[in-house]
N, C-alpha and C positions, 0 to 999 in steps of 0.2 A: 504494500500499500505505500505508495509515493505520498511526499510532503504536497507537491502538486493538487491530487487529488484530497489529500487534509483540508487545501487550506479554499481550495473550492468551494467544497462539501457546506465549511464551516461559515461562507460568506451566504452560498445559496439557503442554507438551513436558518439565516437569523433574516435572510428578507423575510420566509414561510412564516416566521415566527410572528415576525412585528406585523405581519397581515391577522396573525393570533392572536393576539397582544389590543390590535386595536379591534378587535371586534369581538370582547370578550365574549358576548353572548352565543357564541359558539357555542362555548365550552358549558355553558352555564343552558344553553337547549340541548345540549347532547345528553345533562346527567340530569335532567328534570322531570324526562320522561321514566329512567329507571326508580326514580325518587320514589314519584307516584306511584309506581306499582310493588316499590318498598312497603310504600307507608296504606297503600290496599290490600295486600297479600299478612300485614303483622297486623292492624288494626283493624280490619271489617273480616278476613278469610281464617286468619292464625288462630280462633278460640276453637274453628273446627278444624283443622288440620294438623293430624297427629304425626311427629318426627321425629318424636323419642328424646328430643331436646326443652332443655327447659324454657330456653329464648328461643323463639324463633326467628327474631331479626337474627341471631347468631345461625341456624343454619340458614338461611335466607341472601345472607348477604354475599358468598361468594358468587352464585347464580347473577345477583344484581349485578357485577359488576367487570360480569363475562358480557352482560346483555351491552351495557354501557360501552367498554369497547368493538362489540358488534356494530353499534349505533353509529359512534365516531368516526370508525376505519371511513365511512360513505363519504364521511366529510373529506377526506382525502383521496380519494376517487374524484369528486367533483374539484377541488380545488387541483389536481391534477388536468383533468378535461378542460379546465377554465384556460390553463396557462395552456394548453396545448390550441383551443380556439382564440386565445389573442394573440401568438404568433411570438410568444415569450420563450420558446423552444427555437423556432426558427434566428431566435437573433443571437438565443446561445451560444448555439455552433459554430455564428459567426466569430465568435470570441476562442482566445484561445484557452475553455477550460477540459476538464475532465469530465468526460461524456456521460460516463455515471451517478457525476455529482447532483444534476440535476436529478436524479429519482432517488439518492438518497435521501437527499435534501428534504423531499417529502414526507419520505420513510419517517427521519430521526423528526420530523413536523411534529408527526402521526402518536409518536412515543409521548411524546412533551404532552399534548394537548392532548392524550387520554390519561396519560397518568396524573394529571392534574385532577381530571376528570374524578376520576376513580377516587382521588382524595377528596372528594367534596363528596362523596360519598360513605365515604367510612366515616366521615366527619358529622353528617345526617345520622348515620347507624349509628353510632356512639352516643349522640341526644337519645334516642328510639330508645338506646337499654340494650346496646351489642355490648359487651363487654368480653374479654379474650385471657389465656391467662401464656400466650404464644410466647415467647423468648424473641431478641435480637434476629439470633440466626433464624425460627421457625417465618416471624418477617422478612427476612430476604428471600427465603425460600419462598415465600409465599409473593415479593415483586419479580423472583424468576422467573417464579410462572408466567403469570400475568405478563412484564416483560414479551415473553418469547411469545406467547398469545394475540400479543397486541405484532408481534412482529411476523407471523404464520400470516394474519387478515389483511394487515397492511397490501405484503406483497399481492394477495387475490384485491385488494383494491384499488396497486398500482396498476395492475392487469383489465380492469373493472375501465378506469379512469383513460386508460392507451386506446381500447378497443371503443371506448362507448360512442357512439351517432350522436347523442341527446344531452344536454344537463342533466333530464328526469334517468336515462338510461344509467348514466355514471353512478347513480348512486343506489338506485333499484336494486344493483344487485346484493347488497345486504339484509335486503326484509328475511330472505331464508334464515341466514347465518344467525338475525336478533332471534327466529322464532324458535329455534331450535335446543335454546334450556328452558321452554316451555317442556322439552319429550325429554327428560333427562331426571337427573336427582337432584334438580337445583331445588325443585317447590316444594317434591316429596320426596317419600326413600323409593326406590323405582320395585320395589317389590308389592307394592301395591295397586300397582299395573296389573290390564290384560294381559292375556300371553305376549301376542308379536307387539303391540307397544312398549312390554317390558323388555323385548329382547334387541328393539332397536334403541332405546330409552340407555341399555346396556354399554352398547358396542357403537356409540359413537364417541368424540372426544369431548364432548364438554360432560358427559359421567364422571370420567376421572380427572377431569382437570377437577369439578366442583369438589368431590370428593378427597383428593389428595387438599387443597385449598380449608376444607374445613376440618381434617385430621391434623394440622398444621394450628392450625386455630386454637384447637383442641389440645395439641398435645400427646394426640393419640400415634401409634401407627401407622406408617402414612398405606405400610404394604406393594403390593404389585402396582397400586394406582398409579404410583408416580410414575416409574416405568412405561405406563401405558399413555399416560399423559404428553410424557416427553418424549415418547415417540410417532405418538400425532401430531403434536407441535413440529419436532423437526422435520417432519416426514411433507407437511402441509408445506412448511417453509421452505426448502430445499422445492420440494417441486412449483409452487408459485414466482420463486425465485427466480428457477431457474424458464417458463413459459414468460416470463416478464421481460426479462434480461434477448427471449426471441423476438419477442412483440416490438421490444424500442426500437432494436438493429434492425427491423424494417422497418419502421417510423421512423425513422434517424437517415433509412437508408436511398 
């Protein structure tokens, strides 16, 4: 990784972050829907849902954070699509910069923006009674998994932003990803679900990620869930990155 690449990526990331901080409502908007869901499930449905946890917000929080990230990456695709339509890519290509810096700037901006959304959500969860005995290492483990999950979904967003034909199409890909936590262990244990739904819930990536984060928050053994979660995140990341790089090369050739 050359100094040239790092310097170019730093400059372009600063440009993207300035857009974010000039429009803080984007981060707030990304956090509002997950927070509304958390309020709804804890204070309306929580009394009727049996999860085995003493405090339902403790059980619910990992899934809410994943929903926030899945919502937030739609903005990455839209920002990339807007740059393409605005001719920014053509102008940057005429300058002596590392070509991949353009994409990595959007990726790093996504990490920062989604990280801020997650912090806001955790803050609200604390006000709602979320408590954890997690150690600093456990929190670092949670942060690492969420970062890897964000990276994997962000590269999917990069593909969408590069391939979209319209503004709505750029962000529309995220809806199935937002829906995935609802068919997982994020809201209720999977053993309460009927056969086919349970099979799907237990064999899709969100469940293993949610189970891992729940275990870290409760200082329970994570078992095999962490390896399944890492395999899903890394697998999606590698495939999405390779495909995005291919699409990008075609785009700039």
